[in-house]
C-alpha positions in Angstrom: 10.6 -20.1 17.0 12.4 -17.4 18.9 10.7 -16.6 22.1 8.2 -19.4 22.0 6.9 -22.2 24.2 6.3 -25.7 22.7 3.7 -28.2 23.6 2.9 -31.5 22.1 -0.4 -33.5 21.9 -2.0 -36.1 19.7 -5.3 -35.8 17.9 -7.0 -35.2 14.6 -6.9 -32.1 12.6 -5.8 -31.4 9.1 -4.1 -34.8 9.1 -5.0 -38.2 10.3 -6.0 -39.3 13.7 -2.9 -39.9 15.9 -0.8 -37.2 14.2 1.5 -35.3 16.5 0.3 -31.7 17.1 2.9 -29.2 18.1 1.9 -25.7 19.1 4.4 -22.8 19.1 3.1 -19.8 20.9 5.1 -16.5 21.1 5.8 -15.3 24.6 4.0 -12.2 25.7 5.5 -9.2 23.8 8.1 -11.4 22.1 8.4 -10.4 18.5 5.6 -7.9 19.1 6.2 -4.3 18.1 4.1 -1.1 17.7 4.1 0.6 14.3 2.3 3.8 13.3 -1.2 3.2 12.0 -2.0 6.8 11.2 -0.5 10.2 12.1 -2.3 13.3 13.2 -0.2 16.4 12.6 -0.7 20.1 11.7 -0.7 23.6 13.1 1.5 26.5 12.3 4.6 27.9 14.1 3.8 27.7 17.8 0.7 25.7 17.3 2.3 22.7 15.6 1.3 19.2 17.0 2.2 15.6 16.1 0.6 12.4 17.4 0.9 8.9 16.0 -1.7 6.2 16.6 0.0 2.8 16.8 -1.0 -0.8 16.1 0.6 -4.0 17.3 2.2 -6.3 14.8 4.1 -9.5 15.1 7.3 -10.3 13.2 6.0 -13.9 13.0 2.5 -15.4 13.6 1.5 -15.2 17.2 0.7 -18.9 17.2 1.8 -21.7 14.8 0.2 -25.2 15.0 2.2 -28.0 13.3 0.8 -31.4 12.5 3.3 -34.2 11.9 2.7 -37.8 10.9 3.8 -40.8 12.9 6.9 -40.9 10.6 7.8 -37.3 11.4 6.7 -35.8 8.1 5.0 -32.4 8.2 1.3 -32.8 7.4 -0.1 -29.3 8.0 0.8 -25.9 9.4 -1.8 -23.3 10.7 -0.8 -19.7 11.4 -2.8 -17.5 13.7 -2.6 -13.8 14.5 -2.6 -12.3 18.0 -6.4 -12.3 18.1 -6.7 -16.0 17.4 -7.8 -15.5 13.8 -6.4 -18.0 11.3 -4.1 -16.4 8.7 -3.2 -19.3 6.5 -3.4 -23.1 6.5 -0.8 -25.1 4.5 -1.3 -28.8 3.8 1.6 -30.9 2.7 1.6 -34.3 0.9 4.6 -36.6 1.0 5.6 -39.8 -0.8 6.6 -43.1 0.8 10.1 -41.9 1.3 8.9 -38.8 3.2 9.8 -36.3 0.4 7.2 -33.6 -0.3 5.0 -34.1 -3.3 2.6 -31.2 -3.2 1.6 -28.3 -1.0 -1.6 -26.2 -0.8 -2.0 -22.9 0.9 -5.4 -21.5 1.8 -6.4 -18.3 3.6 -8.4 -18.1 6.8 -11.7 -18.6 4.9 -10.5 -21.7 3.2 -10.0 -20.2 -0.2 -7.0 -21.5 -2.1 -4.1 -19.0 -2.3 -1.5 -21.1 -4.1 -0.5 -24.6 -4.9 2.9 -26.2 -5.5 4.0 -29.6 -6.8 7.5 -31.1 -6.3 9.4 -33.6 -8.3 12.1 -34.7 -5.8 14.0 -37.9 -5.4 16.8 -39.0 -3.1 20.3 -38.1 -4.1 22.6 -41.0 -4.6 25.8 -39.0 -3.7 26.2 -36.1 -1.3 26.7 -32.5 -2.6 30.2 -31.2 -3.0 31.4 -29.2 0.0 31.6 -26.0 -2.0 28.2 -26.1 -3.6 26.6 -23.9 -0.9 29.7 -21.6 -0.6 29.8 -18.1 -2.1 32.5 -17.5 -4.6 35.4 -15.2 -3.8 34.0 -12.5 -6.1 31.0 -12.2 -3.8 33.1 -10.0 -1.5 33.2 -7.5 -4.3 29.4 -6.9 -3.9 27.5 -5.2 -1.1 26.0 -7.1 1.7 22.5 -5.5 1.8 20.5 -5.9 5.0 17.1 -7.5 4.4 15.9 -5.6 7.5 17.6 -2.2 8.0 19.0 -1.4 11.4 19.1 2.1 13.1 21.2 4.7 11.3 23.5 5.1 14.3 24.6 1.5 14.1 25.7 1.9 10.5 27.5 5.1 11.3 29.3 3.4 14.2 30.2 0.4 12.0 31.6 2.7 9.3 33.8 4.6 11.8 34.9 1.7 14.0 38.6 1.3 14.5 40.0 -1.5 12.5 37.1 -1.8 10.1 38.2 -2.9 6.6 37.0 -1.4 3.3 34.4 -4.2 2.8 32.8 -3.6 6.1 32.8 0.2 5.7 31.3 -0.1 2.2 28.5 -2.3 3.4 27.7 0.0 6.3 27.8 3.1 4.1 25.5 1.6 1.5 22.9 0.5 4.1 23.2 3.9 5.8 22.5 5.5 2.5 19.4 3.3 2.1 18.2 4.5 5.6 18.9 8.1 4.7 16.9 7.8 1.5 13.9 5.8 2.8 13.7 6.7 6.4 14.8 10.4 6.4 14.2 11.2 2.7 17.6 13.0 2.6 18.7 12.3 -1.0 21.8 14.4 -0.8 23.2 12.6 2.2 22.2 9.2 0.7 24.0 10.0 -2.6 27.2 10.8 -0.6 27.0 7.5 1.3 26.4 5.5 -1.8 29.2 7.3 -3.7 31.6 6.3 -0.9 30.4 2.7 -1.0 30.9 2.6 -4.7 34.4 4.0 -4.3 35.4 1.4 -1.7 33.8 -1.5 -3.8 34.1 -0.3 -7.5 32.6 -3.5 -8.9 29.5 -3.5 -6.6 26.3 -2.8 -8.5 24.0 -2.1 -5.5 25.2 1.5 -4.9 24.8 2.4 -8.6 21.4 0.9 -8.8 20.3 2.8 -5.7 21.8 6.1 -7.0 20.0 5.6 -10.4 16.6 4.8 -8.8 16.7 7.7 -6.3 18.1 10.1 -8.8 15.1 9.4 -11.1 12.8 9.9 -8.1 14.2 13.3 -7.3 14.5 14.2 -11.0 18.3 14.5 -11.0 18.6 13.0 -14.5 22.3 13.9 -14.9 23.2 11.9 -11.9 21.1 9.0 -13.1 22.8 9.0 -16.4 26.2 8.9 -14.7 25.2 6.0 -12.6 23.9 4.1 -15.6 27.1 4.7 -17.5 29.1 3.1 -14.7 26.7 0.3 -14.2 26.5 -0.8 -17.9 30.0 -2.4 -18.1 29.3 -4.3 -14.8 26.0 -5.7 -15.8 26.6 -6.0 -19.5 25.6 -3.3 -22.0 23.1 -5.7 -23.6 21.4 -6.9 -20.5 17.7 -6.5 -20.1 18.1 -4.6 -16.8 20.4 -2.0 -18.3 18.1 -1.5 -21.2 15.1 -1.1 -18.9 17.0 1.6 -17.0 17.9 3.3 -20.3 14.2 3.3 -21.3 13.2 4.8 -17.9 15.7 7.6 -18.3 14.7 8.2 -21.9 11.0 8.4 -21.0 11.8 11.0 -18.3 13.5 13.0 -20.9 10.6 12.5 -23.4 13.2 10.9 -25.8 10.8 8.5 -27.5 13.3 7.1 -30.1 15.8 6.3 -27.4 13.2 4.7 -25.3 12.0 2.6 -28.3 15.5 1.4 -29.0 16.0 0.5 -25.3 12.8 -1.5 -25.2 13.6 -3.3 -28.4 17.0 -4.3 -26.9 15.5 -5.5 -23.7 13.0 -7.6 -25.7 15.9 -9.1 -27.7 17.6 -10.1 -24.4 14.4 -11.6 -23.0 12.1 -12.5 -25.9 9.8 -14.6 -23.7 9.1 -11.6 -21.4 5.7 -10.3 -22.5 6.1 -7.2 -20.2 8.6 -5.8 -22.7 6.2 -6.4 -25.5 3.5 -4.5 -23.6 6.0 -1.6 -22.9 6.8 -1.4 -26.6 3.1 -1.3 -27.5 2.5 1.4 -25.0 5.3 3.5 -26.4 4.0 3.0 -29.9 0.6 4.3 -28.8 2.2 7.3 -27.2 3.9 8.0 -30.5 0.6 7.6 -32.4 1.5 4.3 -34.2 -1.7 2.4 -33.4 -1.1 -0.2 -36.1 2.2 -1.3 -34.4 0.6 -1.1 -31.0 -2.2 -3.4 -32.0 0.1 -5.8 -33.7 2.2 -6.1 -30.5 -0.8 -6.4 -28.3 -2.3 -9.2 -30.4 1.0 -11.0 -30.2 0.7 -10.9 -26.4 -2.9 -12.2 -26.5 -2.0 -15.1 -28.8 1.0 -16.2 -26.6 0.6 -19.3 -24.6 3.0 -18.0 -22.0 1.7 -18.2 -18.4 1.8 -14.4 -17.8 -1.9 -13.7 -17.2 -1.5 -10.3 -15.6 0.4 -8.9 -18.5 -2.1 -10.6 -20.9 -5.0 -9.0 -19.0 -3.4 -5.6 -19.3 -2.8 -6.2 -23.1 -6.5 -7.1 -23.6 -7.5 -3.9 -21.8 -5.0 -1.8 -23.7 -6.1 -3.2 -27.0 -9.8 -2.4 -26.3 -8.7 1.2 -25.3 -7.2 1.8 -28.7 -10.6 1.6 -30.5 -12.9 4.6 -30.9 -16.2 5.2 -32.7 -14.5 6.2 -36.0 -15.4 4.4 -39.1 -11.9 3.0 -39.5 -11.8 1.7 -36.0 -15.3 0.2 -36.3 -14.1 -1.6 -39.5 -10.9 -2.9 -37.8 -12.9 -3.9 -34.7 -15.2 -5.9 -36.9 -12.2 -7.8 -38.3 -11.2 -8.8 -34.8 -14.7 -9.8 -33.7 -16.2 -13.1 -34.8 -19.3 -12.9 -37.0 -22.5 -14.7 -35.9 -22.1 -18.4 -36.6 -18.5 -18.1 -37.6 -15.5 -17.8 -35.3 -13.2 -16.7 -38.1 -12.8 -12.9 -38.3 -12.9 -11.2 -41.6 -10.0 -9.7 -43.4 -8.4 -6.6 -42.1 -5.1 -5.0 -40.9 -5.6 -6.4 -37.4 -7.1 -9.7 -38.4 -6.2 -12.5 -36.1 -4.9 -15.5 -38.0 -5.6 -18.0 -35.2 -9.1 -16.8 -34.4 -10.6 -20.2 -35.3 -9.3 -21.4 -31.9 -9.1 -18.1 -29.9 -7.0 -18.1 -26.8 -8.8 -16.9 -23.6 -7.1 -13.5 -23.8 -8.2 -13.0 -27.4 -11.7 -13.9 -26.3 -11.5 -11.3 -23.5 -10.2 -8.6 -25.8 -13.1 -9.3 -28.2 -15.6 -9.0 -25.4 -14.0 -5.7 -24.2 -13.9 -4.2 -27.7 -17.5 -5.3 -28.3 -18.7 -3.7 -25.0 -16.7 -0.6 -25.7 -18.1 0.0 -29.1 -21.6 -1.4 -28.5 -21.2 -4.2 -31.1 -23.8 -6.9 -30.7 -22.6 -10.5 -30.9 -19.0 -9.7 -29.8 -19.3 -12.9 -27.8 -21.2 -15.6 -29.8 -24.2 -16.9 -27.9 -23.7 -20.5 -26.7 -19.9 -20.4 -27.3 -17.6 -22.1 -24.9 -14.3 -20.3 -25.2 -11.0 -21.8 -24.0 -10.6 -20.9 -20.4 -14.3 -20.7 -19.7 -15.7 -22.6 -16.7 -18.2 -25.4 -17.4 -21.7 -24.1 -17.8 -20.7 -20.6 -18.8 -22.4 -20.6 -22.1 -24.0 -17.1 -22.2 -21.9 -14.0 -23.0 -21.1 -11.9 -20.0 -22.0 -14.8 -17.7 -20.7 -14.6 -14.2 -18.2 -17.4 -14.8 -17.1 -16.7 -18.3 -13.4 -16.7 -17.6 -11.4 -18.6 -15.0 -8.8 -16.0 -14.5 -9.6 -13.4 -11.8 -8.2 -10.5 -13.7 -10.0 -11.4 -16.9 -13.3 -11.5 -15.0 -12.5 -8.3 -13.3 -11.8 -6.5 -16.6 -15.0 -8.0 -18.1 -16.9 -6.6 -15.2 -15.3 -3.2 -15.6 -16.3 -3.1 -19.3 -19.8 -4.2 -18.5 -20.1 -1.5 -15.9 -18.8 1.1 -18.4 -21.3 -0.1 -21.0 -24.2 0.3 -18.6 -24.8 -3.4 -18.2 -25.3 -3.1 -14.4 -26.9 -6.5 -13.9 -24.2 -8.3 -15.8 -21.5 -6.3 -14.0 -22.9 -7.2 -10.6 -23.0 -10.9 -11.5 -19.4 -10.7 -12.7 -18.1 -8.9 -9.7 -19.9 -11.4 -7.4 -18.1 -14.2 -9.2 -14.8 -12.5 -8.6 -15.5 -11.8 -5.0 -16.6 -15.4 -4.4 -13.6 -17.2 -5.9 -10.6 -14.9 -6.1 -7.9 -15.1 -3.5 -7.2 -12.2 -1.3 -9.6 -12.5 1.6 -7.0 -10.8 3.8 -8.0 -7.7 1.8 -4.7 -6.7 0.4 -5.5 -3.5 -1.4 -5.8 -3.8 -5.2 -6.4 -7.5 -5.4 -9.4 -8.6 -7.5 -11.4 -9.5 -4.4 -11.1 -6.1 -2.9 -11.8 -4.3 -6.1 -14.8 -6.5 -6.7 -16.3 -5.7 -3.3 -15.7 -2.0 -3.7 -17.5 -2.0 -7.0 -20.4 -4.1 -5.6 -20.6 -1.6 -2.7 -20.9 1.3 -5.3 -23.2 -0.4 -7.7 -25.7 -1.4 -5.0 -25.5 2.2 -3.6 -26.4 3.6 -7.0 -29.6 1.5 -6.9 -30.3 2.5 -3.3 -29.9 -1.1 -2.1 -28.5 -0.6 1.4 -28.3 -4.3 2.5 -26.1 -5.6 -0.2 -24.0 -2.4 -0.3 -23.4 -2.7 3.5 -22.7 -6.4 3.1 -19.9 -5.6 0.7 -18.6 -3.0 3.0 -18.6 -5.3 6.0 -16.7 -8.0 4.0 -14.0 -5.4 3.4 -14.0 -4.1 6.9 -13.7 -7.6 8.3 -10.2 -7.8 6.8 -9.1 -4.3 7.8 -5.8 -4.6 9.7 -5.7 -1.1 11.1 -7.8 2.0 12.1 -6.5 3.7 9.0 -7.8 1.1 6.7 -11.1 1.0 8.5 -11.5 4.7 8.3 -10.7 4.6 4.6 -13.4 2.0 4.0 -16.0 4.1 5.9 -15.1 7.1 3.7 -15.5 5.0 0.6 -18.9 3.8 1.6 -20.1 7.3 2.4 -18.6 8.6 -0.9 -20.3 6.1 -3.2 -23.7 6.8 -1.6 -23.2 10.6 -1.7 -22.1 10.4 -5.4 -25.3 8.4 -6.1 -27.3 11.3 -4.5 -28.6 8.9 -1.9 -26.8 10.1 1.1 -29.9 10.8 3.1 -31.1 7.3 2.4 -27.9 5.9 3.9 -28.2 8.3 6.8 -31.6 6.8 7.7 -30.4 3.3 7.5 -27.3 4.0 9.6 -29.4 5.8 12.3 -31.8 2.8 12.5 -28.9 0.4 12.9 -27.2 2.6 15.5 -30.4 2.7 17.6 -30.8 -1.0 17.5 -30.2 -2.9 20.8 -27.7 -5.2 19.1 -25.8 -2.3 17.4 -22.1 -2.9 17.1 -19.3 -0.3 17.5 -19.0 -0.3 13.7 -22.6 0.7 13.4 -22.1 3.7 15.6 -18.8 4.5 14.0 -20.5 4.7 10.5 -23.2 7.0 11.9 -20.5 9.2 13.4 -18.5 9.2 10.1 -21.6 10.4 8.3 -22.2 13.3 10.7 -18.5 14.2 10.6 -18.5 14.3 6.8 -21.9 15.7 5.9 -23.6 16.6 9.2 -23.5 19.5 11.6 -21.1 19.9 14.6 -23.8 19.5 17.2 -24.8 16.1 15.8 -21.1 15.0 15.9 -20.9 15.8 19.6 -24.2 13.9 20.3 -22.9 10.9 18.3 -19.6 10.9 20.2 -21.3 11.1 23.6 -23.7 8.3 22.6 -20.8 6.1 21.5 -18.8 6.8 24.7 -21.9 6.0 26.8 -22.8 2.9 24.8 -19.3 1.5 24.9 -17.7 2.8 28.1 -14.8 0.3 27.9 -13.8 1.4 24.5 -10.7 3.5 24.6 -11.3 4.7 21.0 -14.7 6.3 21.8 -13.2 8.1 24.9 -10.3 9.3 22.7 -12.6 10.7 20.0 -14.8 12.4 22.6 -11.7 14.0 24.1 -10.6 15.2 20.7 -14.0 16.8 20.1 -14.2 18.5 23.5 -10.7 19.9 23.0 -11.8 21.4 19.6 -14.9 22.9 21.2 -12.7 24.4 24.0 -10.4 26.0 21.4 -13.4 27.7 19.8 -14.9 29.2 23.0 -14.1 32.5 24.6 -11.2 32.6 27.1 -13.5 32.5 30.2 -15.4 29.4 28.9 -12.5 27.1 27.9 -11.5 25.5 31.2 -14.5 23.3 31.7 -14.5 21.5 28.3 -10.7 21.3 28.5 -10.9 19.5 31.8 -13.5 17.2 30.4 -11.3 16.5 27.4 -8.3 15.7 29.6 -10.4 13.4 31.7 -11.7 11.5 28.6 -8.2 11.1 27.2 -6.9 9.8 30.6 -9.8 7.3 30.7 -8.8 6.1 27.2 -5.1 5.8 28.4 -6.2 3.7 31.3 -8.4 1.4 29.2 -5.6 0.8 26.7 -2.3 1.4 28.4 -0.4 -0.3 25.4 -1.5 2.5 23.1 0.7 5.7 23.4 -1.7 7.8 21.4 -4.1 8.3 24.2 -1.5 9.6 26.7 -0.1 11.7 23.9 -3.5 13.2 23.4 -3.9 14.1 27.0 -0.5 15.8 27.0 -1.2 17.8 23.9 -4.5 19.0 25.3 -2.7 20.3 28.3 -0.1 21.9 26.0 -2.9 23.5 24.0 -4.4 24.9 27.2 -1.1 26.5 28.3 -0.5 28.1 24.9 -4.1 29.5 24.8 -3.8 30.9 28.4 -0.6 32.7 27.5 -2.4 34.4 24.6 -5.6 35.2 26.5 -7.0 38.7 26.6 -6.6 38.9 30.3 -3.5 36.8 31.2 -3.2 35.7 34.8 0.5 34.8 35.4 -0.2 32.3 38.2 -2.7 30.4 36.1 -0.3 30.4 33.1 2.5 29.0 35.3 0.4 26.2 36.7 -0.8 25.3 33.2 2.7 25.3 31.8 3.9 23.1 34.7 1.1 20.6 34.1 1.9 20.4 30.4 5.6 20.0 31.0 5.0 17.3 33.6 2.7 15.4 31.1 5.3 15.7 28.4 8.1 14.5 30.7 6.0 11.5 31.8 5.2 10.7 28.2 8.9 10.6 27.3 9.7 8.5 30.3 7.0 6.0 29.7 7.9 5.5 26.1 11.7 5.7 25.9 13.2 5.0 22.5 9.9 5.6 20.6 10.7 7.9 17.7 7.1 9.2 17.3 6.9 10.1 21.0 10.2 11.9 20.7 8.8 13.9 17.8 5.7 14.7 19.7 7.6 15.9 22.8 10.2 17.9 20.8 7.4 19.7 18.9 5.2 20.3 22.0 8.0 21.7 24.3 8.2 24.8 22.1 4.5 25.5 22.6 4.9 25.4 26.4 7.7 27.7 27.0 7.7 31.4 26.1 10.2 32.0 23.3 10.3 28.3 22.4 13.0 25.8 23.1 16.6 26.5 21.9 17.2 22.7 21.4 14.2 22.1 19.2 16.1 21.6 16.0 18.6 19.1 17.6 15.8 17.3 19.4 13.7 16.9 16.2 16.7 15.8 14.2 17.6 13.2 16.8 14.0 12.0 16.8 13.9 11.8 13.0 17.0 9.7 13.0 15.9 7.4 15.8 14.1 4.1 15.6 14.4 1.1 13.4 13.8 2.0 9.7 10.6 0.9 8.2 9.2 0.1 11.6 8.5 3.7 12.2 6.5 4.1 9.1 2.7 4.1 8.7 1.8 1.5 6.1 5.5 1.3 5.1 5.8 4.9 4.2 7.2 7.7 6.4 6.7 10.6 4.1 4.0 12.4 6.2 6.2 12.2 9.3 9.4 13.3 7.5 7.6 16.2 5.8 6.1 17.5 9.1 9.4 17.2 11.1 11.5 19.0 8.4 9.0 21.8 8.3 9.1 22.1 12.1 12.9 22.0 12.0 13.0 24.7 9.4 10.7 27.0 11.3 12.6 26.4 14.6 15.9 27.1 12.9 14.6 30.3 11.4 13.3 31.4 14.8 16.8 30.8 16.3 18.4 32.8 13.5 20.0 29.7 11.9 19.1 30.5 8.4 21.6 28.1 6.7 20.0 25.2 8.6 16.5 26.4 7.7 17.5 26.7 4.0 18.9 23.1 4.1 15.7 21.7 5.5 13.6 23.5 2.8 15.9 22.2 0.1 15.5 18.7 1.4 11.7 19.2 1.5 11.6 20.4 -2.1 13.8 17.5 -3.2 11.5 14.9 -1.5 8.3 16.6 -2.5 5.9 14.2 -4.3 3.5 15.0 -7.1 0.0 14.0 -6.3 -3.2 13.5 -8.2 -6.1 14.7 -6.2 -9.8 14.2 -6.8 -9.6 10.7 -8.2 -11.1 8.7 -5.4 -11.3 5.4 -7.2 -9.2 2.3 -6.9 -7.4 0.8 -9.9 -6.7 -2.8 -10.7 -3.0 -3.6 -10.6 -1.5 -6.3 -12.8 1.7 -7.4 -11.1 2.6 -8.6 -7.7 5.2 -5.9 -7.5 2.8 -3.2 -8.3 0.5 -4.6 -5.6 3.2 -4.3 -3.0 4.1 -0.7 -4.0 0.4 0.2 -4.1 0.1 -0.5 -0.4 2.8 2.1 0.2 1.3 4.5 -2.4 -2.1 4.4 -0.7 -0.6 5.6 2.6 0.5 8.8 0.9 -1.8 11.8 1.4 -2.1 15.0 -0.5 -0.6 17.9 1.5 -2.8 20.6 0.0 -5.2 22.3 2.2 -8.7 20.9 1.9 -7.7 17.6 0.3 -8.1 15.7 3.5 -4.5 14.8 4.5 -3.4 12.0 6.9 -5.7 11.6 9.8 -8.6 13.4 8.1 -11.6 12.1 6.2 -11.6 12.2 2.4 -7.9 11.6 2.0 -7.0 11.4 -1.6 -5.6 8.1 -2.9 -2.6 7.7 -5.2 -1.2 4.9 -7.2 -1.3 4.2 -10.9 -2.0 0.5 -11.2 0.0 0.4 -14.4 0.8 -2.5 -16.6 3.6 -5.0 -16.0 6.7 -3.3 -17.2 4.8 -0.6 -19.0 6.9 2.4 -18.1 5.2 5.6 -19.1 2.3 3.5 -20.2 -1.4 3.0 -19.5 -2.5 1.0 -16.6 -5.6 -1.1 -16.0 -7.8 1.5 -14.5 -11.3 0.7 -13.3 -12.6 2.8 -16.2 -10.0 1.2 -18.6 -6.8 2.7 -20.0 -5.9 5.4 -17.5 -2.7 7.3 -18.1 0.0 6.3 -15.7 3.5 7.6 -16.5 5.3 5.3 -14.1 8.9 4.2 -14.1 9.8 0.6 -13.7 12.7 -1.6 -12.8 13.3 -5.3 -13.5 10.1 -5.6 -15.5 7.9 -4.6 -12.6 5.8 -1.4 -12.8 6.6 1.4 -10.4 4.2 4.1 -9.4 5.1 7.7 -10.3 6.5 9.5 -7.2 
């Protein structure tokens, strides 16, 4: 382990007594980096400000404990974070020869995450020397960096003397990736990728990148050109090419072309149920419900181990039925009659219903709940896939699959069966993996629904229990704040906000109250209370927890806001209090740049306000500007190379000096390009930062009379603008691992419209579509069932709509 110390000891643990225990501990600050947690930005023209709150992460676990047997075989591995909490525990089994036989990975709470079994045996002859060598044709492809480097390094590599075409092509491709992801400059990224494709005409990576980005920015002509060049390289009949054809056709609303592309992709990979799901979704969009149901039933009958796609198919099938007489009749053909598992005749009759698969059983349960058909699940039946003892319909352990149980709970909740829904959600929360609270996993969704269902009944204890289980796995202030907002929202929606307020006040007054108790009370007052109560709550928190930098920082923020709202003659005292509180926070947590940034911005705000005062005293203004400038200079010196600090300083300098700063555009551009890509992004997404910086650059360029530069920044902003759906503050259940990863990025996006609650404010709207596996343009598995999605996918994995 790079930057680690190694110690050895003997003892018992996950293995047997006498196993060798090796502990690898990362050296202080080795592999440790600060990444943005959330960003506070806003203001207009000369009042713009930017501040990033950081959190520390490790490239690898902070501590790894290995247990080896006396023969040297690995028995177990435990990974811990920087706070000593166990992340994962892996236990390995080996045969007599020392070869691995099985491995089990559990999370910090001991719940099983995954299992593997190996069938290995010693090789009689060694491998040939060239087995692990790349063929010569590999040089025709792009060497893509798994972890992107700073943009300047790629530019230097591309222009280095003596660099060959292969090196230049690789550097230009990776630079284009940085430009697209890190700077959201699609035009510059296209130019870089075009050059890489010219230098390596048989490389597919540049064409794939151009196609995907062109779809995102709605440049369909460019996407079509890239696809035409890619098809001969990949093969015109390959499933990937046909997926891309379908994506392009869907963007153009060309349903026949999309249908043909999906059919071709299915022909290339007949075992891939995601293509069948996509075909069914398109059939539904075209109004062909008979075909859609036939395809969905085929997915449900399949024995392929693709549970997430099958779960989506069950949900989609239920969503196709309405209360019409024809649908009621067809639903009756799908559902078993009392005492007989065989369905009646009908267009959608299932010929294998005598032994229904678990997903067929799920679909029947969902349809019955949707249409209110009694006996959809025969009493006393023990369907395939049911856990022992789950005899009653709607029982908390009816299905072994987590997604099946989650969808059943959703349907029960929709049908008004609250007791059954709570029992089902409790089953999911108790046994589903995901205790690290990855957003969108069944465990997290279950706890969110339990929090809401108990709130609707006014049951504070179980609702707060579900909240605290979620909060225990929060990895950042941003996630913690989002959970607080969710708790307040479900109680407010249930018209029980005052009940929650009384409970929170009682908990906050208790002697053993935690910081989270006081933070929840503060959150309630900030969202629904009056300003005076917010100030009282902040002062109480800062007094109760004087060693907490967070409380001092929040108090400083509040005092600065109060100072800005007072008359000129009354601003100085609260401003000085705010600066003192921010400085206390900086001393308490010197590793957090946000607090020093906060103090500098308060001084900057004071200087700008004094310059606009009704009675301006030049000497006082000069002293205020000098203090603000000194604070900004110190901030830049204390955090050299930090891209977010550079953005803060470049933005704030224009507020200090009369007439602004002539180098603001260049300073902001340098700050935007600085840093290591994807390490400067809050939750993996840098859109909020890029959008703010480009707006500031455009305004600064306009003030300097550089109208061409201002126009270029506005064009880039328009190209990178994202369409958002506001007002839907409910989480959806994804159905693929790929969609889960993208959901984490999507949830970091915030609506930029005024009043929506953007980044750093409460009530931030959430995005993400949670669509079905490979279902481009299709319906996802929404918490209400069957929500429209309209996503674009690649390689069979659903992608959220930009």
